[in-house]
N, C-alpha and C positions, 0 to 999 in steps of 0.2 A: 538600573539593573536590580533585581530583587535579591534580598539577602539569602534566600533559599538557593538561588542559582549560584551564588558565590560559594556557599557551603558545598553544593554538589560538585562544583568544579574543583574545589580543593580536595574533596574526597577522591575524585577521579585522578587528580595529579598524584596523590599518595598511593592509590590502589588502582592502577589502570586496568581496563578489561582485558581478558585473555585474548590471545591471537585467534583462537577458534571463535570467540564471540564477535570479534571485529569482522572476520571472514563471513560469518553468518549474516550479520547486518548488511555488509556490502553485497552479498549474494541476493538478499531480498530486495535491496534497492535496485540492483542491476536487473533483476527479473521484472520489477515494476516498470522500469524505463523501457525494457524490451517490449512488454505488453502494450504500453502506450504508443510506442513507435509503430508496432504492427497494426494497431487499431487506426492510427492516424494515416498511414500510407497505404495499407491494404484494405482496411475497412472492417466493419463488424459483420460476421456471417449472419445471413438471414435465418438460419436454423436456430441460432441462439437468441433471436429477438422474440420477446414475448408478444403475443397477440392480445390486444385490448379486448376485454370481455365486458358485456353489459352487466349491470349490477344484479339484475334478476333474470337469469337465463330462461326461466319458465314462462315469463311474461312476453307476449309477442306484440 
């Protein structure tokens, strides 16, 4: 384990993050997991898929 990690853990042990910060981080993690599960079980909507374009659209 890196010495920097040990210093950061000791800092967090002495000064833990606020309850609001913990809720914010957990909310972001839950939102990401929900998006991954929706994409895995329902699928990605076609309207949000980018169409591949040619490099030079003026050239036929």
